[in-house]
C-alpha positions in Angstrom: 107.8 94.1 -65.0 105.6 97.0 -64.3 106.8 100.6 -63.9 105.3 103.4 -61.9 103.0 105.7 -63.9 104.6 109.1 -64.5 102.1 111.8 -63.3 104.1 114.7 -64.8 102.9 116.1 -68.1 105.6 117.9 -70.0 104.8 121.6 -70.6 107.1 123.8 -72.6 107.5 127.5 -72.2 105.7 127.8 -75.5 102.8 125.8 -74.1 102.6 128.1 -71.1 102.5 131.1 -73.5 99.6 129.5 -75.4 97.7 128.9 -72.1 98.3 132.6 -71.2 97.0 133.7 -74.6 93.9 131.4 -74.2 93.3 133.0 -70.8 93.6 136.5 -72.3 91.0 135.6 -75.0 88.7 134.3 -72.3 89.0 137.6 -70.4 88.3 139.5 -73.6 85.2 137.4 -74.1 84.1 138.0 -70.5 84.4 141.7 -71.0 82.4 141.6 -74.2 79.7 139.5 -72.5 79.6 141.9 -69.5 79.1 144.9 -71.9 76.2 143.1 -73.5 74.7 142.5 -70.1 75.2 138.8 -70.1 76.7 138.5 -66.6 76.4 134.8 -66.3 78.5 134.1 -69.4 81.0 136.8 -68.3 81.4 135.1 -64.9 81.8 131.7 -66.5 84.5 133.0 -68.9 86.3 134.8 -66.1 86.3 131.6 -64.1 87.7 129.7 -67.0 90.4 132.3 -67.7 91.5 132.1 -64.1 91.5 128.2 -64.2 93.6 128.2 -67.4 96.1 130.6 -65.8 96.4 128.6 -62.7 96.7 125.3 -64.7 99.7 126.6 -66.7 101.4 128.0 -63.6 100.8 124.8 -61.6 102.0 122.5 -64.3 105.3 124.5 -64.7 105.8 124.5 -60.9 105.3 120.7 -60.7 107.8 120.1 -63.5 110.4 122.4 -61.8 109.9 120.7 -58.5 110.1 117.2 -60.0 113.4 118.0 -61.7 114.8 119.3 -58.4 113.5 116.3 -56.5 114.9 113.6 -58.7 117.4 111.2 -57.1 121.1 111.9 -57.7 122.9 108.8 -59.1 126.2 109.5 -57.5 128.7 107.0 -55.9 126.7 107.0 -52.6 123.3 106.4 -54.3 123.2 102.7 -53.7 123.9 103.1 -50.0 121.1 105.7 -49.7 118.7 103.5 -51.7 119.3 100.5 -49.5 119.4 102.5 -46.2 116.1 101.0 -44.9 114.2 104.3 -44.7 110.5 103.7 -44.8 108.6 105.1 -47.8 106.2 107.9 -47.0 102.7 106.9 -48.2 100.2 109.3 -49.5 96.4 109.3 -48.8 95.9 106.5 -51.3 98.7 104.4 -49.8 101.2 104.9 -52.6 104.7 106.1 -52.0 108.3 105.6 -52.9 111.8 105.8 -51.4 113.2 109.4 -51.8 116.2 108.0 -53.7 114.1 106.1 -56.3 115.0 107.6 -59.7 112.2 108.5 -62.1 112.4 106.0 -65.0 111.2 106.8 -68.5 108.5 104.7 -70.0 110.0 101.8 -71.9 113.0 101.4 -69.7 113.8 98.0 -68.3 113.8 98.6 -64.5 115.5 95.3 -63.6 118.4 95.9 -66.0 118.7 99.5 -64.9 119.0 98.6 -61.2 121.3 95.6 -62.0 123.7 97.9 -63.7 123.9 99.9 -60.5 124.4 96.8 -58.3 120.8 96.6 -57.0 118.5 93.7 -57.5 114.8 94.6 -58.1 111.7 92.4 -57.7 108.1 93.3 -57.6 105.0 92.0 -55.8 101.4 92.6 -56.7 98.7 93.4 -54.2 96.4 91.0 -56.0 98.8 88.1 -55.3 99.7 89.3 -51.8 96.3 89.8 -50.3 93.2 87.7 -49.7 90.5 88.2 -52.3 88.1 90.1 -50.0 90.9 92.4 -48.7 92.1 93.1 -52.2 88.5 93.9 -53.4 87.8 96.2 -50.4 91.0 98.2 -50.9 90.5 98.3 -54.7 86.9 99.5 -54.3 88.0 102.2 -51.8 91.0 103.2 -53.9 93.1 103.2 -50.7 96.0 100.8 -50.2 97.3 102.1 -46.9 96.2 98.8 -45.2 98.4 96.8 -47.6 101.7 95.8 -46.0 103.5 94.2 -48.9 105.4 90.9 -48.2 108.9 90.9 -49.5 110.1 88.3 -52.0 111.9 85.2 -50.7 115.5 85.8 -49.5 117.3 88.2 -47.2 118.0 91.9 -47.4 114.9 93.2 -49.3 113.9 96.8 -48.8 110.6 98.3 -49.9 111.3 100.9 -52.5 107.8 101.8 -53.8 104.1 101.1 -53.8 102.3 102.4 -56.9 99.5 101.8 -59.3 100.0 100.1 -62.7 97.8 99.1 -65.6 97.9 95.6 -64.0 97.0 96.7 -60.5 98.8 97.9 -57.4 102.4 96.8 -57.1 105.3 97.1 -54.8 109.0 97.3 -55.8 111.6 95.6 -53.6 115.4 96.2 -53.8 118.5 94.7 -52.3 122.2 94.8 -52.8 122.9 92.5 -55.7 126.3 91.5 -54.3 124.8 90.4 -51.0 122.2 88.4 -52.9 124.8 86.8 -55.1 127.0 85.9 -52.1 123.9 84.3 -50.3 123.2 82.2 -53.4 126.8 81.1 -53.7 126.9 80.2 -50.0 123.7 78.2 -50.3 124.9 76.1 -53.2 
């Protein structure tokens, strides 16, 4: 089973302080270079200082926003997860249901969802598309044209489209009780 890659890099307050100190050192270097008449080195150091400051601020903001945006696993989560809302895809064609929780690397997604009464399956773009379609989307780095086909059976809801080490994948979810009842009724 493949899991979505986690784009968030953990940055502690201490890391942010170190980035600010690095920025200050670059500003000091820029001032020294300007005093020596080396304007191009001073400008480069000033640009670098500004970039380091913005990087630290942006990384902390992304972490704060990600923590706030994580799904809430309360008693109504399953109903919200299976509500049929379409995923919002980004410019590359990736996206996820707003209730999809962030899973740590090494977790077993199928077991996690099963414990919450949700069946999880995945499909791979490589298996779902014709070779020329797959190659064209892969070369373009854009998967918006891929409309993943659900696994066999009833009740599947598209939960995510994401990139993995093995290629572009889609996660499908459905109510595990409904799936079990359908299997028992068919036997």
